[in-house]
Backbone as JSON Lines, residues from 0, in Angstrom:
{"i":0,"aa":"X","n":[-13.54,-61.32,11.49],"ca":[-12.14,-61.83,11.24],"c":[-12.25,-63.13,10.82]}
{"i":1,"aa":"X","n":[-12.02,-63.42,9.54],"ca":[-12.14,-64.93,9.23],"c":[-10.91,-65.65,9.71]}
{"i":2,"aa":"X","n":[-11.28,-66.98,9.8],"ca":[-10.07,-67.84,10.55],"c":[-9.14,-68.34,9.33]}
{"i":3,"aa":"X","n":[-7.85,-68.66,9.77],"ca":[-6.92,-68.99,8.99],"c":[-6.65,-70.55,9.37]}
{"i":4,"aa":"X","n":[-6.59,-71.44,8.36],"ca":[-6.54,-72.88,8.48],"c":[-5.13,-73.22,8.59]}
{"i":5,"aa":"X","n":[-4.76,-74.15,9.52],"ca":[-3.47,-74.6,9.69],"c":[-3.46,-76.21,9.85]}
{"i":6,"aa":"X","n":[-2.68,-77.01,9.16],"ca":[-3.0,-78.4,9.36],"c":[-1.67,-78.87,10.26]}
{"i":7,"aa":"X","n":[-2.11,-79.43,11.38],"ca":[-1.13,-79.88,12.41],"c":[-0.95,-81.2,12.43]}
{"i":8,"aa":"X","n":[0.25,-81.58,12.82],"ca":[0.64,-82.98,13.04],"c":[0.76,-83.34,14.69]}
{"i":9,"aa":"X","n":[0.2,-84.42,15.13],"ca":[0.46,-84.73,16.46],"c":[1.99,-84.9,16.95]}
{"i":10,"aa":"X","n":[2.29,-84.65,18.1],"ca":[3.75,-84.78,18.34],"c":[3.87,-85.88,19.48]}
{"i":11,"aa":"X","n":[4.69,-86.73,19.28],"ca":[4.96,-87.71,20.35],"c":[6.56,-87.63,20.98]}
{"i":12,"aa":"X","n":[7.34,-86.67,20.39],"ca":[8.49,-86.41,21.04],"c":[8.54,-85.13,21.8]}
{"i":13,"aa":"X","n":[9.11,-84.98,22.98],"ca":[9.09,-83.67,23.67],"c":[10.45,-83.21,23.94]}
{"i":14,"aa":"X","n":[10.48,-82.15,24.72],"ca":[12.07,-81.7,25.23],"c":[12.58,-80.8,24.06]}
{"i":15,"aa":"X","n":[13.64,-79.98,24.62],"ca":[14.46,-79.14,23.79],"c":[14.89,-79.7,22.49]}
{"i":16,"aa":"X","n":[15.57,-81.0,22.6],"ca":[16.25,-81.56,21.39],"c":[15.04,-81.84,20.44]}
{"i":17,"aa":"X","n":[14.0,-82.24,20.73],"ca":[12.78,-82.58,19.67],"c":[12.23,-81.14,19.27]}
{"i":18,"aa":"X","n":[12.3,-80.29,20.17],"ca":[11.8,-78.95,19.55],"c":[12.69,-78.29,18.66]}
{"i":19,"aa":"X","n":[14.07,-78.45,18.82],"ca":[14.86,-77.96,17.98],"c":[14.89,-78.88,16.5]}
{"i":20,"aa":"X","n":[14.63,-79.99,16.6],"ca":[14.49,-80.84,15.23],"c":[13.26,-80.36,14.52]}
{"i":21,"aa":"X","n":[12.24,-80.11,15.25],"ca":[10.94,-79.52,14.57],"c":[11.3,-78.17,13.67]}
{"i":22,"aa":"X","n":[11.98,-77.29,14.62],"ca":[12.1,-75.88,13.99],"c":[13.28,-75.9,12.68]}
{"i":23,"aa":"X","n":[14.2,-76.85,13.05],"ca":[14.89,-77.13,11.72],"c":[14.17,-77.62,10.55]}
{"i":24,"aa":"X","n":[13.08,-78.55,10.91],"ca":[12.51,-78.89,9.88],"c":[11.28,-77.9,9.18]}
{"i":25,"aa":"X","n":[11.36,-76.77,9.69],"ca":[10.3,-75.69,9.31],"c":[9.02,-75.86,10.02]}
{"i":26,"aa":"X","n":[8.83,-76.34,11.25],"ca":[7.78,-76.66,11.84],"c":[7.75,-75.82,13.25]}
{"i":27,"aa":"X","n":[6.85,-75.7,13.9],"ca":[6.64,-75.04,15.18],"c":[6.02,-75.71,16.08]}
{"i":28,"aa":"X","n":[6.63,-76.08,17.4],"ca":[5.91,-76.92,18.24],"c":[4.79,-76.08,18.95]}
{"i":29,"aa":"X","n":[3.79,-76.68,19.34],"ca":[2.67,-76.03,19.87],"c":[1.72,-76.95,20.82]}
{"i":30,"aa":"X","n":[0.98,-76.32,21.66],"ca":[0.3,-77.16,22.38],"c":[-1.32,-76.5,22.36]}
{"i":31,"aa":"X","n":[-2.41,-77.38,22.13],"ca":[-3.76,-76.89,21.82],"c":[-4.58,-77.51,23.35]}
{"i":32,"aa":"X","n":[-5.22,-76.63,23.83],"ca":[-5.96,-77.06,25.1],"c":[-7.0,-76.25,25.39]}
{"i":33,"aa":"X","n":[-8.01,-76.42,26.24],"ca":[-8.99,-75.71,26.77],"c":[-10.33,-76.57,26.52]}
{"i":34,"aa":"X","n":[-11.36,-75.88,27.28],"ca":[-12.77,-76.74,27.38],"c":[-12.71,-77.94,27.94]}
{"i":35,"aa":"X","n":[-11.99,-78.03,29.0],"ca":[-11.69,-79.31,29.54],"c":[-11.08,-80.52,28.87]}
{"i":36,"aa":"X","n":[-10.75,-80.18,27.79],"ca":[-10.02,-81.46,26.92],"c":[-8.69,-81.29,27.35]}
{"i":37,"aa":"X","n":[-7.96,-82.89,27.16],"ca":[-6.61,-82.87,27.57],"c":[-5.78,-82.11,26.55]}
{"i":38,"aa":"X","n":[-4.59,-81.64,26.96],"ca":[-3.73,-80.78,25.99],"c":[-3.24,-81.74,25.02]}
{"i":39,"aa":"X","n":[-3.15,-81.41,23.66],"ca":[-2.84,-81.92,22.65],"c":[-1.44,-81.21,21.95]}
{"i":40,"aa":"X","n":[-0.47,-82.11,22.1],"ca":[0.88,-81.44,21.49],"c":[1.14,-81.67,20.01]}
{"i":41,"aa":"X","n":[1.16,-80.65,19.26],"ca":[1.02,-80.72,17.95],"c":[2.34,-79.93,17.33]}
{"i":42,"aa":"X","n":[2.66,-80.2,15.95],"ca":[3.47,-79.25,15.15],"c":[2.76,-78.8,14.07]}
{"i":43,"aa":"X","n":[3.09,-77.28,14.03],"ca":[2.53,-76.44,13.0],"c":[3.34,-76.14,11.8]}
{"i":44,"aa":"X","n":[3.04,-75.72,10.7],"ca":[3.79,-75.57,9.56],"c":[4.36,-73.89,9.81]}
{"i":45,"aa":"X","n":[5.62,-73.9,9.98],"ca":[6.29,-72.6,10.28],"c":[6.09,-71.38,9.76]}
{"i":46,"aa":"X","n":[6.24,-71.45,8.25],"ca":[5.97,-70.19,7.53],"c":[4.56,-69.78,7.67]}
{"i":47,"aa":"X","n":[3.48,-70.87,7.53],"ca":[2.14,-70.32,7.57],"c":[1.72,-69.89,8.96]}
{"i":48,"aa":"X","n":[2.27,-70.4,9.9],"ca":[1.9,-69.81,11.3],"c":[2.39,-68.57,11.61]}
{"i":49,"aa":"X","n":[3.77,-68.49,11.03],"ca":[4.26,-67.02,11.2],"c":[3.47,-66.06,10.62]}
{"i":50,"aa":"X","n":[2.98,-66.16,9.34],"ca":[2.01,-65.38,8.61],"c":[0.62,-65.03,9.56]}
{"i":51,"aa":"X","n":[0.02,-66.3,9.94],"ca":[-1.07,-66.07,10.5],"c":[-1.09,-65.14,11.93]}
{"i":52,"aa":"X","n":[0.11,-65.36,12.63],"ca":[0.26,-64.78,13.88],"c":[0.67,-63.15,13.7]}
{"i":53,"aa":"X","n":[0.86,-62.85,12.38],"ca":[1.33,-61.34,12.25],"c":[0.19,-60.39,12.84]}
{"i":54,"aa":"X","n":[-1.0,-61.03,12.75],"ca":[-2.27,-60.24,13.32],"c":[-2.61,-60.58,14.82]}
{"i":55,"aa":"X","n":[-2.71,-59.58,15.51],"ca":[-3.11,-60.08,16.86],"c":[-4.36,-60.61,17.05]}
{"i":56,"aa":"X","n":[-4.49,-61.62,17.89],"ca":[-5.67,-62.37,18.24],"c":[-6.26,-63.11,17.07]}
{"i":57,"aa":"X","n":[-5.32,-63.5,16.0],"ca":[-5.75,-64.25,14.93],"c":[-6.5,-65.3,15.29]}
{"i":58,"aa":"X","n":[-7.85,-65.58,14.45],"ca":[-8.68,-66.93,14.92],"c":[-8.13,-68.04,13.95]}
{"i":59,"aa":"X","n":[-7.62,-69.09,14.51],"ca":[-7.22,-70.14,13.86],"c":[-7.97,-71.34,13.69]}
{"i":60,"aa":"X","n":[-8.05,-72.05,12.38],"ca":[-8.84,-73.39,12.5],"c":[-7.74,-74.46,12.23]}
{"i":61,"aa":"X","n":[-7.56,-75.12,13.31],"ca":[-6.42,-76.09,13.56],"c":[-6.89,-77.56,13.1]}
{"i":62,"aa":"X","n":[-6.45,-78.0,12.1],"ca":[-6.79,-79.48,11.57],"c":[-5.79,-80.41,12.07]}
{"i":63,"aa":"X","n":[-6.33,-81.29,13.04],"ca":[-5.66,-82.26,13.84],"c":[-6.15,-83.62,13.48]}
{"i":64,"aa":"X","n":[-5.54,-84.36,12.59],"ca":[-5.69,-85.59,11.92],"c":[-7.22,-85.62,11.39]}
{"i":65,"aa":"X","n":[-7.65,-84.58,10.66],"ca":[-8.94,-84.6,10.12],"c":[-9.91,-83.93,10.91]}
{"i":66,"aa":"X","n":[-9.69,-83.43,12.15],"ca":[-10.67,-82.92,13.08],"c":[-10.15,-81.49,13.28]}
{"i":67,"aa":"X","n":[-11.35,-80.56,13.04],"ca":[-10.89,-79.21,13.02],"c":[-11.46,-78.52,14.41]}
{"i":68,"aa":"X","n":[-10.51,-77.57,14.96],"ca":[-10.6,-76.88,16.22],"c":[-10.42,-75.5,15.87]}
{"i":69,"aa":"X","n":[-11.28,-74.66,16.41],"ca":[-11.16,-73.07,16.44],"c":[-10.01,-72.97,17.65]}
{"i":70,"aa":"X","n":[-9.26,-71.95,17.23],"ca":[-8.24,-71.5,18.49],"c":[-7.76,-70.3,18.36]}
{"i":71,"aa":"X","n":[-7.22,-69.68,19.33],"ca":[-6.58,-68.35,19.12],"c":[-5.17,-68.56,19.84]}
{"i":72,"aa":"X","n":[-4.23,-67.86,19.48],"ca":[-2.89,-67.96,20.32],"c":[-3.02,-67.1,21.59]}
{"i":73,"aa":"X","n":[-2.8,-68.09,22.9],"ca":[-2.92,-67.41,24.0],"c":[-1.3,-66.82,24.33]}
{"i":74,"aa":"X","n":[-0.27,-67.59,23.89],"ca":[1.02,-67.1,24.24],"c":[2.0,-67.58,23.17]}
{"i":75,"aa":"X","n":[2.62,-66.67,22.55],"ca":[3.68,-66.82,21.43],"c":[5.12,-66.72,21.87]}
{"i":76,"aa":"X","n":[5.89,-67.66,21.95],"ca":[7.22,-67.58,22.2],"c":[8.26,-67.39,21.12]}
{"i":77,"aa":"X","n":[9.09,-66.1,20.98],"ca":[9.82,-65.94,20.05],"c":[11.31,-65.78,20.49]}
{"i":78,"aa":"X","n":[12.07,-66.09,19.58],"ca":[13.54,-65.93,19.73],"c":[13.94,-64.54,19.72]}
{"i":79,"aa":"X","n":[14.49,-64.03,20.78],"ca":[14.7,-62.52,21.09],"c":[15.61,-61.94,19.9]}
{"i":80,"aa":"X","n":[16.58,-62.65,19.5],"ca":[17.54,-62.29,18.52],"c":[17.09,-62.69,17.05]}
{"i":81,"aa":"X","n":[16.51,-63.78,16.5],"ca":[16.15,-64.17,15.34],"c":[14.65,-63.7,15.09]}
{"i":82,"aa":"X","n":[13.8,-63.56,16.14],"ca":[12.47,-63.33,16.04],"c":[11.65,-64.25,15.25]}
{"i":83,"aa":"X","n":[12.21,-65.46,15.54],"ca":[11.35,-66.62,14.86],"c":[10.52,-67.26,16.22]}
{"i":84,"aa":"X","n":[9.41,-67.7,15.71],"ca":[8.61,-68.5,16.62],"c":[9.06,-69.71,17.22]}
{"i":85,"aa":"X","n":[9.13,-69.96,18.42],"ca":[9.69,-70.98,19.13],"c":[8.75,-72.04,19.69]}
{"i":86,"aa":"X","n":[7.57,-71.38,19.97],"ca":[6.35,-72.17,20.67],"c":[5.3,-71.5,20.69]}
{"i":87,"aa":"X","n":[4.14,-72.13,20.57],"ca":[2.73,-71.61,20.53],"c":[1.86,-72.27,21.45]}
{"i":88,"aa":"X","n":[1.15,-71.44,22.42],"ca":[0.19,-72.11,23.28],"c":[-1.24,-71.74,22.79]}
{"i":89,"aa":"X","n":[-2.0,-72.79,22.24],"ca":[-3.35,-72.26,21.65],"c":[-4.56,-72.84,22.61]}
{"i":90,"aa":"X","n":[-5.3,-71.79,22.72],"ca":[-6.43,-72.19,23.41],"c":[-7.75,-72.27,22.49]}
{"i":91,"aa":"X","n":[-8.57,-73.4,22.76],"ca":[-9.58,-73.65,21.92],"c":[-10.79,-72.86,22.35]}
{"i":92,"aa":"X","n":[-11.52,-72.4,21.18],"ca":[-12.58,-71.52,21.36],"c":[-13.82,-72.04,20.51]}
{"i":93,"aa":"X","n":[-15.04,-71.67,20.79],"ca":[-16.24,-72.15,20.06],"c":[-16.81,-71.16,19.61]}
{"i":94,"aa":"X","n":[-17.66,-71.15,18.48],"ca":[-18.53,-70.29,17.84],"c":[-19.56,-69.7,18.77]}
{"i":95,"aa":"X","n":[-19.69,-68.34,18.76],"ca":[-20.59,-67.98,19.62],"c":[-20.2,-67.64,21.05]}
{"i":96,"aa":"X","n":[-19.08,-68.21,21.46],"ca":[-18.51,-68.01,22.7],"c":[-17.66,-66.59,22.98]}
{"i":97,"aa":"X","n":[-18.15,-66.03,24.21],"ca":[-17.42,-64.92,24.43],"c":[-16.05,-65.06,25.3]}
{"i":98,"aa":"X","n":[-15.06,-64.39,24.61],"ca":[-13.69,-64.43,25.29],"c":[-13.05,-63.19,25.67]}
{"i":99,"aa":"X","n":[-12.26,-63.09,26.58],"ca":[-11.39,-61.89,26.8],"c":[-10.21,-61.63,25.94]}
{"i":100,"aa":"X","n":[-10.05,-60.56,25.32],"ca":[-8.78,-60.3,24.57],"c":[-8.35,-58.84,24.73]}
{"i":101,"aa":"X","n":[-6.88,-58.78,24.36],"ca":[-6.44,-57.41,24.56],"c":[-6.32,-56.93,23.04]}
{"i":102,"aa":"X","n":[-6.96,-55.74,22.66],"ca":[-7.12,-55.51,21.27],"c":[-6.18,-53.97,21.28]}
{"i":103,"aa":"X","n":[-5.23,-53.84,20.31],"ca":[-4.68,-52.61,19.82],"c":[-5.53,-51.23,20.04]}
{"i":104,"aa":"X","n":[-5.06,-50.33,20.27],"ca":[-5.76,-48.98,20.18],"c":[-5.06,-48.08,19.24]}
{"i":105,"aa":"X","n":[-5.77,-47.8,18.14],"ca":[-5.27,-46.78,17.05],"c":[-5.76,-45.58,17.07]}
{"i":106,"aa":"X","n":[-4.68,-44.55,17.06],"ca":[-5.3,-43.18,17.32],"c":[-5.34,-42.55,15.94]}
{"i":107,"aa":"X","n":[-6.28,-41.81,15.54],"ca":[-6.31,-41.28,14.06],"c":[-6.75,-39.75,14.22]}
{"i":108,"aa":"X","n":[-6.36,-38.84,13.21],"ca":[-6.79,-37.65,13.27],"c":[-5.62,-36.88,13.68]}
{"i":109,"aa":"X","n":[-5.87,-35.35,13.46],"ca":[-4.83,-34.43,14.04],"c":[-5.64,-33.6,15.13]}
{"i":110,"aa":"X","n":[-4.83,-33.39,16.28],"ca":[-5.28,-32.53,17.42],"c":[-5.18,-30.97,16.84]}
{"i":111,"aa":"X","n":[-5.62,-30.16,17.55],"ca":[-5.66,-28.65,17.15],"c":[-4.23,-28.37,16.88]}
{"i":112,"aa":"X","n":[-4.05,-27.22,16.02],"ca":[-2.74,-26.69,15.71],"c":[-1.99,-26.28,17.0]}
{"i":113,"aa":"X","n":[-0.57,-26.65,16.93],"ca":[0.15,-26.0,18.2],"c":[0.13,-27.24,19.31]}
{"i":114,"aa":"X","n":[-0.64,-28.23,19.21],"ca":[-0.74,-29.24,20.19],"c":[-0.19,-30.55,19.74]}
{"i":115,"aa":"X","n":[-0.03,-31.53,20.75],"ca":[0.57,-32.73,20.41],"c":[-0.21,-33.8,21.26]}
{"i":116,"aa":"X","n":[0.03,-34.93,21.0],"ca":[-0.74,-36.06,21.88],"c":[0.08,-37.05,22.51]}
{"i":117,"aa":"X","n":[-0.24,-37.7,23.5],"ca":[0.5,-38.67,24.1],"c":[-0.37,-39.92,24.24]}
{"i":118,"aa":"X","n":[-0.09,-41.14,23.64],"ca":[-1.0,-42.27,23.81],"c":[-0.48,-42.93,25.24]}
{"i":119,"aa":"X","n":[-1.5,-42.96,26.21],"ca":[-1.1,-43.74,27.38],"c":[-1.3,-45.0,27.37]}
{"i":120,"aa":"X","n":[-2.48,-45.56,26.65],"ca":[-2.79,-46.92,26.74],"c":[-2.62,-47.53,25.2]}
{"i":121,"aa":"X","n":[-2.02,-48.54,24.96],"ca":[-1.72,-49.05,23.6],"c":[-2.8,-50.16,23.37]}
{"i":122,"aa":"X","n":[-3.39,-50.68,24.35],"ca":[-4.26,-51.77,24.3],"c":[-5.36,-51.61,25.19]}
{"i":123,"aa":"X","n":[-6.56,-52.35,24.95],"ca":[-7.71,-52.42,25.94],"c":[-8.26,-53.66,25.98]}
{"i":124,"aa":"X","n":[-8.44,-54.16,27.17],"ca":[-9.16,-55.5,27.18],"c":[-10.74,-55.49,26.89]}
{"i":125,"aa":"X","n":[-11.05,-56.31,26.05],"ca":[-12.56,-56.35,25.67],"c":[-13.04,-57.89,25.89]}
{"i":126,"aa":"X","n":[-14.16,-57.83,26.0],"ca":[-15.02,-59.23,25.76],"c":[-15.63,-59.25,24.61]}
{"i":127,"aa":"X","n":[-15.46,-60.21,23.73],"ca":[-16.07,-60.2,22.43],"c":[-16.44,-61.69,22.11]}
{"i":128,"aa":"X","n":[-17.23,-61.88,20.89],"ca":[-17.38,-63.13,20.46],"c":[-16.09,-63.96,19.79]}
{"i":129,"aa":"X","n":[-15.86,-65.0,20.02],"ca":[-14.6,-65.66,19.46],"c":[-14.48,-65.47,18.1]}
{"i":130,"aa":"X","n":[-15.37,-65.57,17.25],"ca":[-15.27,-65.58,15.96],"c":[-15.62,-64.12,15.34]}
{"i":131,"aa":"X","n":[-15.69,-63.04,16.12],"ca":[-15.64,-61.66,15.79],"c":[-14.62,-60.92,16.7]}
{"i":132,"aa":"X","n":[-13.76,-61.2,16.53],"ca":[-12.46,-60.45,17.31],"c":[-12.08,-59.24,16.36]}
{"i":133,"aa":"X","n":[-12.19,-57.79,17.08],"ca":[-11.69,-56.65,16.22],"c":[-10.27,-56.86,16.11]}
{"i":134,"aa":"X","n":[-9.63,-56.25,15.01],"ca":[-8.34,-56.14,14.76],"c":[-7.65,-54.81,15.69]}
{"i":135,"aa":"X","n":[-8.62,-54.07,16.04],"ca":[-8.18,-52.85,16.78],"c":[-9.4,-52.09,17.17]}
{"i":136,"aa":"X","n":[-9.32,-50.92,17.94],"ca":[-10.26,-49.97,18.11],"c":[-9.67,-48.81,17.97]}
{"i":137,"aa":"X","n":[-10.27,-47.84,17.52],"ca":[-10.06,-46.44,16.9],"c":[-10.45,-45.4,17.84]}
{"i":138,"aa":"X","n":[-9.6,-44.38,18.24],"ca":[-9.86,-43.35,19.08],"c":[-9.48,-42.07,18.0]}
{"i":139,"aa":"X","n":[-10.44,-41.26,17.6],"ca":[-10.06,-40.06,17.22],"c":[-9.64,-38.88,18.0]}
{"i":140,"aa":"X","n":[-8.62,-38.01,17.65],"ca":[-8.32,-36.7,18.3],"c":[-8.53,-35.45,17.35]}
{"i":141,"aa":"X","n":[-9.17,-35.86,16.39],"ca":[-9.58,-34.63,15.52],"c":[-9.92,-33.38,16.12]}
{"i":142,"aa":"X","n":[-9.12,-32.31,16.1],"ca":[-9.56,-31.02,16.26],"c":[-9.57,-30.88,17.95]}
{"i":143,"aa":"X","n":[-9.14,-31.83,18.74],"ca":[-8.92,-31.77,20.32],"c":[-7.94,-30.63,20.65]}
{"i":144,"aa":"X","n":[-8.38,-29.88,21.72],"ca":[-7.51,-28.82,22.27],"c":[-6.71,-29.07,23.34]}
{"i":145,"aa":"X","n":[-5.83,-28.16,23.59],"ca":[-4.93,-28.53,24.81],"c":[-5.77,-28.98,25.92]}
{"i":146,"aa":"X","n":[-5.12,-29.97,26.76],"ca":[-5.89,-30.41,27.97],"c":[-6.9,-31.38,27.88]}
{"i":147,"aa":"X","n":[-7.24,-31.6,26.55],"ca":[-8.37,-32.77,26.22],"c":[-7.64,-34.08,26.6]}
{"i":148,"aa":"X","n":[-8.54,-34.97,27.2],"ca":[-8.27,-36.38,27.53],"c":[-9.19,-37.34,26.89]}
{"i":149,"aa":"X","n":[-9.01,-38.3,26.51],"ca":[-9.87,-39.3,26.19],"c":[-9.65,-40.7,27.11]}
{"i":150,"aa":"X","n":[-10.68,-41.09,27.43],"ca":[-10.6,-42.4,28.66],"c":[-11.37,-43.61,27.83]}
{"i":151,"aa":"X","n":[-11.01,-44.73,28.33],"ca":[-11.42,-45.88,27.76],"c":[-12.99,-45.8,27.52]}
{"i":152,"aa":"X","n":[-13.84,-45.5,28.62],"ca":[-15.16,-45.55,28.47],"c":[-15.81,-44.68,27.54]}
{"i":153,"aa":"X","n":[-14.97,-43.81,26.81],"ca":[-15.5,-42.7,26.07],"c":[-15.31,-43.33,24.46]}
{"i":154,"aa":"X","n":[-14.56,-44.46,24.25],"ca":[-14.34,-45.01,22.9],"c":[-15.46,-45.89,22.57]}
{"i":155,"aa":"X","n":[-15.75,-45.58,21.18],"ca":[-16.83,-46.24,20.71],"c":[-16.41,-47.8,20.24]}
{"i":156,"aa":"X","n":[-16.95,-48.83,20.66],"ca":[-16.44,-50.17,20.57],"c":[-17.27,-50.88,19.46]}
{"i":157,"aa":"X","n":[-16.5,-52.0,18.84],"ca":[-17.14,-52.63,17.76],"c":[-18.5,-53.34,18.2]}
{"i":158,"aa":"X","n":[-19.32,-53.37,17.51],"ca":[-20.78,-54.18,17.71],"c":[-20.48,-55.42,18.51]}
{"i":159,"aa":"X","n":[-21.0,-55.56,19.6],"ca":[-20.95,-56.97,20.36],"c":[-19.79,-56.86,21.36]}
{"i":160,"aa":"X","n":[-18.94,-55.94,21.43],"ca":[-17.87,-55.79,22.33],"c":[-18.22,-55.21,23.56]}
{"i":161,"aa":"X","n":[-17.44,-55.63,24.63],"ca":[-17.82,-55.1,25.94],"c":[-16.52,-54.62,26.73]}
{"i":162,"aa":"X","n":[-16.35,-53.52,27.14],"ca":[-15.13,-53.11,27.69],"c":[-14.85,-53.82,29.14]}
{"i":163,"aa":"X","n":[-13.84,-54.32,29.25],"ca":[-13.21,-54.96,30.52],"c":[-12.25,-54.12,31.18]}
{"i":164,"aa":"X","n":[-11.42,-53.36,30.49],"ca":[-10.56,-52.33,31.02],"c":[-11.37,-51.49,31.9]}
{"i":165,"aa":"X","n":[-10.65,-50.86,32.95],"ca":[-11.27,-49.7,33.73],"c":[-11.68,-48.62,32.71]}
{"i":166,"aa":"X","n":[-13.04,-48.26,32.76],"ca":[-13.5,-47.11,31.98],"c":[-12.74,-45.7,32.14]}
{"i":167,"aa":"X","n":[-12.17,-45.57,33.33],"ca":[-11.3,-44.46,33.57],"c":[-9.97,-44.3,33.19]}
{"i":168,"aa":"X","n":[-9.68,-45.58,32.44],"ca":[-8.22,-45.72,32.02],"c":[-7.92,-44.52,30.98]}
{"i":169,"aa":"X","n":[-6.82,-43.82,31.27],"ca":[-6.56,-42.74,30.33],"c":[-5.85,-43.51,28.93]}
{"i":170,"aa":"X","n":[-6.41,-43.07,27.84],"ca":[-6.02,-43.52,26.54],"c":[-5.02,-42.59,25.98]}
{"i":171,"aa":"X","n":[-5.59,-41.39,25.77],"ca":[-4.78,-40.29,25.03],"c":[-5.15,-38.87,25.69]}
{"i":172,"aa":"X","n":[-3.89,-38.26,25.83],"ca":[-4.13,-36.81,26.38],"c":[-3.5,-36.03,25.18]}
{"i":173,"aa":"X","n":[-4.15,-34.75,25.02],"ca":[-3.62,-33.76,24.18],"c":[-3.0,-32.43,24.96]}
{"i":174,"aa":"X","n":[-1.89,-32.03,24.61],"ca":[-1.25,-30.86,25.21],"c":[-0.58,-30.08,24.23]}
{"i":175,"aa":"X","n":[-0.35,-28.76,24.71],"ca":[0.22,-27.68,23.91],"c":[1.61,-27.95,23.85]}
{"i":176,"aa":"X","n":[2.2,-27.62,22.44],"ca":[3.57,-27.95,22.24],"c":[4.39,-26.88,22.91]}
{"i":177,"aa":"X","n":[5.38,-27.17,23.75],"ca":[6.11,-26.07,24.36],"c":[7.55,-26.05,23.81]}
{"i":178,"aa":"X","n":[7.94,-24.63,23.46],"ca":[9.1,-24.64,22.85],"c":[10.23,-24.98,23.94]}
{"i":179,"aa":"X","n":[11.25,-25.67,23.45],"ca":[12.34,-25.88,24.53],"c":[13.14,-24.62,24.89]}
{"i":180,"aa":"X","n":[13.59,-24.61,26.08],"ca":[14.32,-23.28,26.12],"c":[15.66,-23.52,25.76]}
{"i":181,"aa":"X","n":[16.26,-22.39,25.15],"ca":[17.76,-22.38,24.62],"c":[18.84,-22.85,25.44]}
{"i":182,"aa":"X","n":[19.6,-23.69,25.23],"ca":[20.56,-24.08,25.97],"c":[21.76,-23.26,25.98]}
{"i":183,"aa":"X","n":[22.44,-22.81,27.18],"ca":[23.37,-22.01,27.1],"c":[24.55,-22.63,26.41]}
{"i":184,"aa":"X","n":[25.31,-21.83,25.46],"ca":[26.56,-22.4,24.75],"c":[27.59,-22.48,25.49]}
{"i":185,"aa":"X","n":[28.58,-23.53,25.12],"ca":[29.79,-23.81,26.02],"c":[30.58,-22.67,26.03]}
{"i":186,"aa":"X","n":[30.58,-21.95,24.77],"ca":[31.53,-20.62,24.7],"c":[31.0,-19.65,25.73]}
{"i":187,"aa":"X","n":[29.86,-19.62,25.87],"ca":[29.21,-18.46,26.6],"c":[29.47,-18.97,28.09]}
{"i":188,"aa":"X","n":[29.32,-20.07,28.45],"ca":[29.58,-20.62,29.93],"c":[30.95,-20.43,30.28]}
{"i":189,"aa":"X","n":[31.99,-20.55,29.38],"ca":[33.47,-20.46,29.64],"c":[33.64,-19.15,29.75]}
{"i":190,"aa":"X","n":[33.06,-18.18,28.96],"ca":[33.4,-16.69,28.97],"c":[32.76,-16.08,30.37]}
{"i":191,"aa":"X","n":[31.61,-16.73,30.94],"ca":[31.27,-16.22,32.24],"c":[32.04,-16.75,33.13]}
{"i":192,"aa":"X","n":[32.59,-17.88,33.19],"ca":[33.44,-18.36,34.18],"c":[34.65,-17.7,34.22]}
{"i":193,"aa":"X","n":[35.29,-17.15,33.15],"ca":[36.53,-16.39,32.99],"c":[36.37,-15.12,33.57]}
{"i":194,"aa":"X","n":[35.27,-14.7,33.42],"ca":[34.93,-13.13,33.93],"c":[34.62,-13.21,35.45]}
{"i":195,"aa":"X","n":[34.11,-14.13,35.98],"ca":[33.99,-14.36,37.19],"c":[35.22,-14.48,38.25]}
{"i":196,"aa":"X","n":[36.22,-15.23,37.35],"ca":[37.67,-15.4,37.94],"c":[38.33,-14.05,37.95]}
{"i":197,"aa":"X","n":[38.02,-13.29,36.85],"ca":[38.92,-12.03,36.86],"c":[38.34,-11.16,37.91]}
{"i":198,"aa":"X","n":[37.12,-11.2,38.39],"ca":[36.58,-10.33,39.15],"c":[37.0,-10.57,40.63]}
{"i":199,"aa":"X","n":[37.19,-11.96,40.85],"ca":[37.54,-12.27,42.19],"c":[39.02,-12.07,42.34]}
{"i":200,"aa":"X","n":[39.83,-12.18,41.28],"ca":[41.34,-11.77,41.43],"c":[41.38,-10.39,41.64]}
{"i":201,"aa":"X","n":[40.55,-9.39,41.04],"ca":[40.62,-8.0,41.31],"c":[40.47,-7.62,42.77]}
{"i":202,"aa":"X","n":[39.23,-8.21,43.21],"ca":[39.0,-7.9,44.58],"c":[39.96,-8.35,45.6]}
{"i":203,"aa":"X","n":[40.73,-9.52,45.23],"ca":[41.9,-9.85,46.02],"c":[42.88,-9.09,46.04]}
């Protein structure tokens, strides 16, 4: 995964008011930390940051006053209504360094005719090189029969990646498609009720 470069500006104003002013100006407040360095409060270009963070575990090259730092987003706060980015926590990484990340699981293929699948785990935790973070891991269900299960330890991982999730974690289960039982119609239920009432009246 290639890194995306973002030019940041250092921040000297803090608090909700300052953050709102930054967002109105098309910027995103962020903090850059890690590797024992003091946290650096910065403002990122809003549109470019939104595009970069559409990809999970995006590797970013942050230019702070001419000095570049590699980083990934550890936490992204979004407005729940507008879905705009409100704040980003960035953690500094180094080339060749191993880091823990959560990677999406993508299911591909078709299970056997008459079956369906249920994806139990949507992400797996891996240890990977900071500059080689996979966008996803793939699990194939092609031709799998009823009752088949795929666990985390059975998935082929990208080169250099190590599984941190429990190997016994259920990822996908395949089962037979069962036809739903026909529901009793309202008319039929009313008819049975009327018939039972008539029988009780006759017995009385």
